[in-house]
N, C-alpha and C positions, 0 to 999 in steps of 0.2 A: 494595485496593491498599495496600502498606505505607506508613507515614508517612514524611515526609522525614527524612533522617539528621541527627542532632545534629552540631554542629561536631566534637566530640570523637570521633565515630564515622567521620568521613571518612578514607578511606585515606591521602589526601595529608597530612592533619594528623598522622596517626600516623607516617607515613614521615618527615615533617619532624621530629617530636619525637624519634624514634629516631636520625635522622641527626645532629641537633644534639647529642644526648646522647653519641653515639659519637664525634663530632668533638671535643667538649670533653674526653672521657676520653682520646682519642688525643693531643690537644694537651697535656693535663696530663702524660701519660706521657712523651711526647717531650721536653717542656720540662724535666721532672724529671730525665730522663737528662742533658740538656744542662747543667742547673744543677749536678748532682752532678759531672759531668766537669769543669765550670768550677771547682768547689770544690777538686777534687783538683789542678787546674792552679795555683790560687791558693796552695795549701799548698806545692807544689813551688817556686813562685816565691819564697815566704817563706824556704824552706830555702836556695834558691840565693842569695838576697839576704844571708842570714846568713853563708853560707860565703864569699861574696865580701867581705863586711865584715870578717870575721875574718881572711881572707887578707891584706886590705889593711893591717891594723894589727898583724898577728902579730909582725913583726920589731921594730917600735917597742916593743910591749908586752914582748917578750922582753928587749930591751936595757935597758928601764927596770927590770925585775926583776933582771937579771944585775948591773947596776951599782947597784942599789938607788937609782934616781934617781926620787924622788917627783914632781919637776917634770915630768920626761918622762912619767911615768905619768898625771899630770893632763892634760897636753897630749893624750895619746892618748885619754883619756876624753872630753875636751871635743870632740875631733875626731869621736868616735862620736856624740855628742849633736847633732852637726850634722844627723844623719839623723833625720827626724821619727818613724819607727816605734820608735826606741830608747826603751825604758822604763827600763832599768837597765843600767849598764856598770860593771864592777869588775875591778881587777887585784890579785891576792892572792899572798902567799908560799905556799910549800908548807905552811907551818904554819897557814895560814888567816888570817894577819895581812894586813890590807888595806893595799896600797901606795897605791892611788888608786881612787876610786869616786864614782858619782853616780846619783841616782834622779829620774825625772820621773813625775808622776802620769799615770795612765791617762786617755785621752780619754773625756769624757762623751758617749756616743753612744746615741741612742734605740733603735737596732737591736741593741744588745749582747745583749738577751735572746734574739735570734734567732741572731746570729753566734757568740757566745761558746760555746754548746754544740757548734757545728760546728768552729770553729778554735781554741777556747780563748781566754781573755782575753789571755794572753801566751804567747810561744814562747821557751823558755829554751835557751841554747846555752853550753857550757863547753869551752874549748880549753886543752890543756896547753902550757906555754911551755918550749921547749928550743932549744939552739943546734945548728946543723948539724954542728959539730965534735964534739960529744958528744950525739948525739940521745937517748941513754938517760938523760941527766941532766935532770930537771924542775926548773926554776928558779922556777916559779910557775904561776898559772892566770889565764886571761882569761874572764870570765863576762859574757854579753850576754843581756838579755831584750828581746824585740821585742813591741811593742803591736800586736795583730792588727786593731785597729779600722779603720785606714785602708784596708788591702787588703780587709777584710771588707765595708766600706761600698761599695767599688767593685764587689766581687762581688755584693753584694745588689742594687745598681742593675742590673747586667747580668742577674741572675736574674729581677728583676721584668720587665725588657724582654723577656727570653727567654720567660717565661710568657705575658705579654700578647701578644706577636707570635705565639707558637705557637698559643695558643688562638684568637686572631683569624684566623690563617691556616686553622686547622682549621674554624672556623665558616664562613668564606668558602667553603672547599672543600665543606663540608657543604651550604651553601645552593646552591652551583652544582650539586652532584650532585642535590639535591632538584628544582631547576628542570629539569635534564635528565630526571630520572626522571618528573617531572610531565608534561613535554611528550611523553615517549615512552610513558608507561604510564598514569598516573592520569587525565590529561585525556582520552585516547582511551577509557579505561574508563568515565569519567563520561559521555562522549557516547554510548557504547554502552548504558549504563544508561538514559539518557533515551530512546534509540531503542527499547530493549526495553519501556519503560513505555508507549510508543505502540502497541505490538502489541496488536491486539484478540484476546482469547482465543477469541472465537467464530469469527473469521476470521483466523487468524494469518498467512496468506500474503498478505493484502491490503496490509500495510505491513511490509516486511522491515527488518532491522537495517541502518542505514547503515554502510558501511565507512569507518573513519577514514582521512583522507588520509595517504598515506605508509606505510600498514601493509598494503598489498595482499599482500605476499609474506612477511611475518613471522608470528610466532605469533598475534598479534591478528587479522590478516587471515584466517589459516587457521581460527581459532576462529569469527569472524563468518560466514565462508562455510559452515562446518560447521553452525552454528546456523541460518542461513537455509535450508540444505537440509533441516534437521530441521523447521523451521516450514512449509516447503512440503509436506513429507511429511505433517505433522500436518494441514495445511489440506486436502490431497487426501483424507486419511482422513476428516476431518470432513465434507467435501463429499459423499463417497460415503455416509457414515453418514446425513447429512441427507437425501440423495436417497432412500436406502432407507427412512428414517422417513417422508418425504413420500409415497413410494409406498404404504407400509403404511397411513398415515393416509388417503390418498385411497381406497385399497381399502376401508377400514373406514367412511369417512365419506361417500363419494360413490358413486353408482351408476355402474358402469363403462360401461354401454350408453349412457345419456343424459347423463351428467355432472352430473345433478341430485343434491342432497343425499339421503343414504339416510334410512331411517326414524329411526334413533337420532339422527343429526345434526339432522334436522328437529325432533325432540322437544326437543332442547336449545335450538334457536333459538326454538321455540314457547314454552318456559318463559320465556325472556327477553322475548319480545314480550308475554306475559301480564303480567309484572311491570311493563313499561312502560305497558301499557294500564291496569293497576290504578292506577298513580301518576297518570296523566293522565285517569282516569275515561273511558276510551274503550271502544268495542265492537269485537270481532274476529269475523270470519266464517271458519270452517274448512270447506272444501269438499273432500270425497273424491269423485273422479271416476273411474268405471270404464268401460272401453270395452265396449260390448255385443257379445256373441258373438265375442270376440276369439279364443277357442280354435278356433272354426270357421275363422277366417281363417288361423290357423297351420296347421291340418290341410289346408286346401284349397290355400293358396299357399306354404306352407313357413315354417319358423321364421326364415329370413333376411328374408323379406318382413315378418314380424311385427316383427323388430328394426327394420327401416327405418321401419315405422309408428310404433313407440314413439319413435324418435329424432325423427321429423318432428313428432309431437305435442308432444314436450318442447320442440323449437325454437319451435313456434307459441306455446306457453304463455308461454315466457320472453320472446318477442318482443312479444306482445300485452299482457302484464301487467308494467308497469314495477316495478322492484325497490323504488322508494320507497314503494309502497303494497301490493305483493304479495310473497309468498314461495312459491316453487314447489319441490316435491320429488316423488320417486317412492317410493311405498310398497312396490312390488314387483308382479310379474306385469303386469297391465294397468291398475293403479291409480295415479293421480296425486293429489296433495293440494295445495291452494292455500289460503293464508291472506290474507285482505284486511284491511288495517289501517284504523283511524280511520273506522269506519263511522258513518254518520248513523242508519240504521235498516235493518230487514230488507229493505225494498224495494230498497235499493242493492245488497245481496247478491244479490237475485233478478236484477237487471239484469246483474250480473257473470256469474252462472250462465248467463244467456241468451247472452252473448258467448262463453263457454267452449263451450257446446253448438254455437254457430255455427262456431267454429274446428274442431270435430271433424267437422262436417257437410261441410266442403270435402273433396272426394275427394283421396286420396293416390296419387301416382304411385310405384309400387315395382317397378322393372324393367319387365316386360311387363304388369304388372297396374295397373289404375286402380280403387282400392277406395274405396267410400263407407262411412263409419263413422257410428255414433251412440254416444252416451255417456249415462250416468245419473249424477246428482250427488246426494249426500247432504250437507246443510248443517247445521252446528251453530254456535250463536252463544255467544260469551263476553260477559258472565258469566251470561246467562239460562239456558243449557242446562248449562253446567259451568264451574267456576272453576279447574280444573287441566288441565294439558296432556293427560295420558293419558285421563281421562274424556271430555274434549272430542273427542279424536280417535276414541275408541271410539264416541261418540254419532254422529259423522258417518259412520263406517264401517257401523254398524248401520242407519242411515237409508238409506244407499246400497244395502245388501243388500236391505232391505225394498222399496225403490223399484223395484229390478230385477225383483222377483217380480211386481209388478203390471203394469208395462209398461216400455218403453225410451224413450230420447231425451227425458228430462225431468229436472227437479230436484225434490227434496223436502226440506222442512225437518224437523229433529228435533222431536218432540213428547214431552211427558213420559210418554205412554202407551206408548212404544216397548218398555220393559221388559215391560209387560203383554202386548204382542203377542208378544214372544219367548217368554214363559212359556206363552202360549196355543198357540203353535206347537209347543212341546215336548209339551204335553199332547195336542195334535192328533196328533202322531206316535205317542204311546202308544195313543190310541184307534184310530188307523188300523190299528195292528198287529193288533188283535183284531176289527176290523169284518168282515172276510171270514169269520172263524170263527163270529162271532155272527149271520151272515146279515143284516147291516145294509144290504147293497148290493142295488140292483135296477136294471133297465134300463127306460128309456122310449124310445119310438120316434117320430121326427118324419118325416112322409111327404115324399117327393120327387116332384114333379109334372112330367110332360112338358108343357112349355108349348105345344107345337104342337097336341097332341090332348087335353090336359087329362086325362091318365091317370096314375094313381099307379103309378110304375114301381119304387119301392123305398122304403126308410126308413133313416134314420141311427139307429143304436143309441147312446144316450147314457146314461152312468152316473150314478146318483143314490145318495146316502148318507143314510139316515135314521138320525141319531144318536139313541140312546135318551134323551138329556137335552137336547141342543141342537136337536133336530129336523132338518130338512133342511139339510145342509151344502152350500153351493154348490160345484160342481166346480172353479171357479177357486181355491178355498181349499185343497182337499185334494189335487188332482192334482199341482200343483207339489211339494208335500211328498212325495208318493209317488214322484215321479220323483227327488227329491233323495236319499231314503234307499233307493231301489231296490225298494221294495215294489210299484211299478207293474208289475213283471214278473209277479208272482203275480196281482195284481188284473187286469191286462190279459188274462192267460190265462183267468181266470174270465169276463170280459166276452166274449171270443171264443167260449168254450164256450157261454155262454148265448145269444149272438146266433145262433150256428150251430144250436143246438137249436130256437130260435124260427123261424128261416128254414126249417128242415127241416119243422117242424110246419105252417107256412103252406103250404109246397109240397105236403105230403101232403093238404092240404085244397083244393088247386087254386088257391092264391094264390101264383103264382111271382113273389115279390118279392125284389129284390136288397137285402140288408142291408149297410149301410156301417158299418165299425168303425174307430175311430181307433187308429192304431198309433203308440205313443210312440217317441221317439228312443232311449230306454233299451231298449225291447223290440227295436228293429231292430238294436241292437248285440249282442244275444245270439246266440251261435253256433248255438243250437238253434231259433231263431225259425221257420225254414222248416219244420222237422220238426214243431214244435208246431202251426203253422197247418194243415198238411196232415193232421196227426193228428186235429185237431178236425173237419175235413171228413169224414174217414173214420169217426169215431165216430158222427157224426150222419147219415151217408149224404147229405150235402148236396152238390149239384153245385157245382163251383168257381165257375161263372159267377154264382151267386147270392150270392157273397161279394165285397164291395168293401172294400179297405183304403185308408184315408185317412192319408197321411203329410204332415207339414209340410216346408217347404223346409229348415229348419234341422236337421231330424232326420237327413237323409242328407248334410248338408254336412260332418259331422264326419269321416266316412271314406267318400268317395263311391264308391271302387272296391268296397269291401265291400258298400255299400248297393245298388249296381247289380247286383252278383252275386246277392244274395239276392232282390231284387225281380224280377229276370229269371227266377229259378227259380219264384217264385210266379206270375208272369204266364204262364210256359210251362205251368203247371198249370191255367190257365184263370181265375185270380183277377183281378179288375179292380183296377187301381191308379189312384188319383186323388191330386192335390196339394191339400191343404187349406190354407186361409188364403192363397191365392195373391195375391201383390202386397205382402205385409207383410214378406217376407224379401229374399233376394238377387234373385229373379225373373230368373234368368239363363237365356238361351237355350241355354247350354252343357249344363246338366243336362237340360233338356227334350229335347234332341237325343239324349242318352245314355240317359235313364231310360225304362223301359217304361211310360209314362204313358198312361192312357185318357181322363182328364178333368181339367179345372182347376176349382177351386172358388173363386169370388170371395168374398173375406172380407166379412163382414157390415158392416164399418165403411165400405166403399165403397158398399154398397146403402142404408145407413141414410139418407144425405143425397142419394140419387139424385134428380136433377131439381131439387135445391135448391142443392147445391154443385157448381159447374162442374168443379172439379178431380176430385171423386169420380166424377162422370158421365163425364169424359174417361177416367179410369182404367178404369172398368167397360167402356166401349166398346173400349178398347185390348185388354183381356183377352179380350173376346168375339171381336174380330177376330183376335187371336193364335190362339185356339183353333180358329177356323174355318180359318185358313191352315195350321195344323199338323194339321188333321183330328182335333182333340180335342174331346170333349164339354165344355161349359161349364155349371157349376152355380152358381146364385146363391143364397146363403144369407142369411137375414135379410129376406126379402120380407115386408113388413108392410102394404102398401097396394095398392089396385087399380091406381093410377097406376103404381106400380113394376112390377107384374106385366104391365101392358099395354105399358110401355116396353120391358121386357126381352124380351117376346115379339116385339115389332116389330123389335128390334135383332138378333134371331136367337139369343138365349140358349136353350140346350137344356132345362135343368131348373131348376125353382124350388123353394125350400125356405124356410119361414118361417111366422110367426104368421098371415099372411094366409090360409094354407091350414089350418094346425093347429099348435098348440103340441105339444111332446113329450108323449106320453101312454103309459100302460101298454098292454100287448098287447091286452087286451079292448077298451079304448076305441079303440085303433087299428083293430081289426077293425070296430067300429061306424062309425068315420069312413069306412072303405073303402065300406061299404054306402051310407051317406048321400051321400058324395061322388060315387060312381058313379051313384046314382039321380038326383042333381041334374044330372049331366052328360047323362044319357039324356033327362031331362025338358026340359032346355034345347035339346038337339038336336032333340027332337020339336017 
């Protein structure tokens, strides 16, 4: 804002200065004209006085000259000197001889240096003396000198008064004009300036310029109204500009679906929180939370339902986690991030993670759907795991990704070995790419027992990888990697081909055993999967009834219509379809009604604590009863004790599989198991 004006810069002061100067000049000019005119009038008065005086004494002066009467001449001269302005009077003969005369000194006047140059010190007059009878005859001369001082003094007094009154009048008029000008212009302008100073440049239309009283319809009123209209226009333009900026900012800084901060905005806030935590020597916990199998929910229920779920989860998180201690944002897709401030220790972060998982576990009502969800959380701590925002977030994201590969619905803390695990995974991908070519894979078979008659009715073909350096690699390690990079398609085809070959060989030897092969979700999505499976049967001349395909619930939830179409084609060809790991996924009756399912396979996690954990026992019973009501075979995998086998048999479970009968073994060992197992059965029956 500009500094206050100096007094010399005020418009009113400048106007006053110019008005007074103009008034003085005008007063001086007018007074000068009056004084000059008065001086001319004084000069004429002096001439008139001289003419009157001469006229008055002409006859007496002529008579004194004509009669050469010096007494009369002196009397005339004395009579003239009765007049104060007379300085010199003299009557002379034509020859110049003085008949009578007198001189009086000039008056001593202090103003003579001023008046003498104007009127002269004296005014001289000379009159010829002649008689009326003979006007052409000159008898003498009358000479009179007037002292100008008396009349000049009177003129000078009047001139001073004229100058003083003229200038005073001009100054008074100037001041009056200044007051009028100030009231009509400068004062309103000053009020307008003060009003303009109060206008906020950021919001010019909030406080408009006040209209000076009495100036509504004159130029000032028109100017103020025009300026206010301009301010309103500028305010509207700025408002629209701010709204546009706010929209752009919100689009860039906040997630449009949930209203939570976006990734970039979150990182900015995280950096500030880290600085605060560093100053206060505090600990932060950063938790990346990913919804499990969210893609399947989108595919099954639609993206609108998925959006409702994300909005609901965002609302729950913000409602359950107070902003004083927590910061919530959306990273994208199905991932949220939560920062907990002022932690005491890692146990406190674990308690928070449990609460978050519980909030996800509550079913979500989305239209006609009631959906149960789980989530997996990766946790990284400041400053122990990372001291900057980006590495801290990266650590939590990596931890969440690794946690999802092992299981769902749990949380996991970041450890320093995570980079090593990632590098090992990359190396595993490289080794996996050459494992098939190098013949490092082989199949083992685990028998499936009919619990009612204790007969081996089939076997599950299980893939094993014998790494040349690392030895036997567990399937849980390499199969998720193969599914992630797509190599499971080629590996799965090899497994199918080997299993069909083995089943055909056993069938040719009189052992009609059905071989179960796991079908990956990635394989099921392949367009040629039906032709590939039927082609394997044809190549090995294997009856379709001797091949069982095990699919997990999540494998066909991605695109149920496509999965139903393909599985129906396989079922119509005579292939048996079973649902593997039943009870761990959605376990919906909807797909059981639509899918060509032959059997349900109870996941081993429910068999492991059978008769020990009431909930697991209840779930196993429910699945057995469900299979019986739907006329589906029920297979229990993971049977490890005689008590489990006896209970399942008594409850009506159809088929058992597990270490109680046999671990997975190579084909030759499997054949030996068949002989021994059947011999034992015969002996027991005998």
